[in-house]
C-alpha positions in Angstrom: 105.2 116.8 115.3 108.4 117.4 113.8 108.7 115.6 110.7 112.2 113.9 110.3 112.1 112.2 107.4 110.7 112.9 103.5 107.8 110.0 103.4 108.2 109.9 99.6 109.2 106.2 98.6 113.0 106.2 97.3 114.2 104.8 94.4 117.5 104.9 92.0 115.5 104.1 88.8 112.2 104.9 87.6 110.5 100.8 88.7 107.7 100.9 91.2 108.9 100.6 95.1 108.3 97.3 95.6 106.2 96.6 98.6 105.3 93.1 100.7 102.0 91.6 100.6 99.9 90.5 104.1 100.5 86.6 102.5 104.9 87.6 102.3 104.5 88.5 105.7 102.9 85.4 107.2 104.9 83.7 105.1 108.4 84.5 107.7 108.2 82.0 110.6 106.3 83.9 114.2 104.5 86.3 111.7 101.0 83.7 110.2 98.1 84.7 112.6 98.0 88.1 111.6 95.2 88.9 109.2 95.6 91.2 106.1 94.6 94.5 107.9 97.2 93.6 111.1 99.4 92.8 108.1 99.2 95.6 106.3 100.4 97.7 109.7 102.7 96.2 110.5 104.4 96.7 106.9 103.4 99.9 107.2 105.6 100.3 110.5 108.9 98.4 108.0 108.3 101.2 105.2 108.8 103.9 107.8 111.2 102.2 109.2 113.7 101.1 106.6 112.7 105.3 105.9 114.3 106.6 108.4 117.2 104.1 108.6 117.4 105.0 105.1 116.7 108.8 105.6 120.2 109.1 108.5 122.3 106.8 106.5 122.2 109.4 104.0 122.8 112.8 106.7 125.8 110.7 107.6 127.0 110.8 104.5 126.7 113.8 103.7 128.4 115.7 106.8 131.5 113.5 106.3 
Protein backbone atom coordinates (compact mmCIF):
# COMPACT_ATOMS: atom_id res chain seq x y z
CA UNK A 1 0.00 0.00 0.00
CA UNK A 2 1.32 3.43 -0.93
CA UNK A 3 1.88 5.80 1.97
CA UNK A 4 0.55 9.20 0.95
CA UNK A 5 1.41 11.18 4.05
CA UNK A 6 3.66 11.22 7.07
CA UNK A 7 1.76 10.06 10.14
CA UNK A 8 4.11 11.90 12.50
CA UNK A 9 2.20 14.62 14.38
CA UNK A 10 3.14 18.14 13.32
CA UNK A 11 3.56 21.07 15.66
CA UNK A 12 4.64 24.68 15.11
CA UNK A 13 6.35 24.64 18.47
CA UNK A 14 7.52 21.87 20.74
CA UNK A 15 4.24 21.72 22.62
CA UNK A 16 2.58 18.30 22.83
CA UNK A 17 -0.06 17.67 20.19
CA UNK A 18 -3.60 18.10 21.54
CA UNK A 19 -5.89 15.08 21.16
CA UNK A 20 -9.64 15.30 21.54
CA UNK A 21 -11.09 13.04 24.23
CA UNK A 22 -14.10 10.77 23.77
CA UNK A 23 -15.99 12.98 26.23
CA UNK A 24 -15.31 16.05 24.07
CA UNK A 25 -16.44 14.22 20.92
CA UNK A 26 -19.68 13.23 22.65
CA UNK A 27 -20.24 16.90 23.49
CA UNK A 28 -21.17 17.58 19.85
CA UNK A 29 -24.80 17.07 18.80
CA UNK A 30 -25.30 13.71 17.15
CA UNK A 31 -22.17 12.14 18.65
CA UNK A 32 -23.49 11.48 22.16
CA UNK A 33 -24.23 7.77 21.68
CA UNK A 34 -20.69 6.54 20.89
CA UNK A 35 -18.86 4.51 23.54
CA UNK A 36 -15.18 5.18 24.33
CA UNK A 37 -13.87 2.60 21.85
CA UNK A 38 -16.01 3.92 18.99
CA UNK A 39 -15.20 7.53 19.88
CA UNK A 40 -11.45 6.82 19.86
CA UNK A 41 -11.75 5.16 16.43
CA UNK A 42 -13.58 8.24 15.13
CA UNK A 43 -10.94 10.55 16.63
CA UNK A 44 -8.19 8.45 15.02
CA UNK A 45 -9.92 8.77 11.65
CA UNK A 46 -10.33 12.53 12.06
CA UNK A 47 -6.62 12.88 12.89
CA UNK A 48 -5.63 10.86 9.82
CA UNK A 49 -7.94 12.97 7.64
CA UNK A 50 -6.45 16.18 9.09
CA UNK A 51 -2.93 14.89 8.37
CA UNK A 52 -3.87 14.12 4.77
CA UNK A 53 -5.33 17.61 4.29
CA UNK A 54 -2.25 19.18 5.88
CA UNK A 55 0.08 17.24 3.59
CA UNK A 56 -1.93 18.25 0.49
CA UNK A 57 -1.82 21.92 1.49
CA UNK A 58 1.92 21.79 2.22
CA UNK A 59 2.64 20.10 -1.12
CA UNK A 60 0.56 22.66 -3.02
CA UNK A 61 2.37 25.53 -1.30
CA UNK A 62 5.75 24.01 -2.18
CA UNK A 63 4.86 23.57 -5.85
CA UNK A 64 3.39 27.06 -6.31
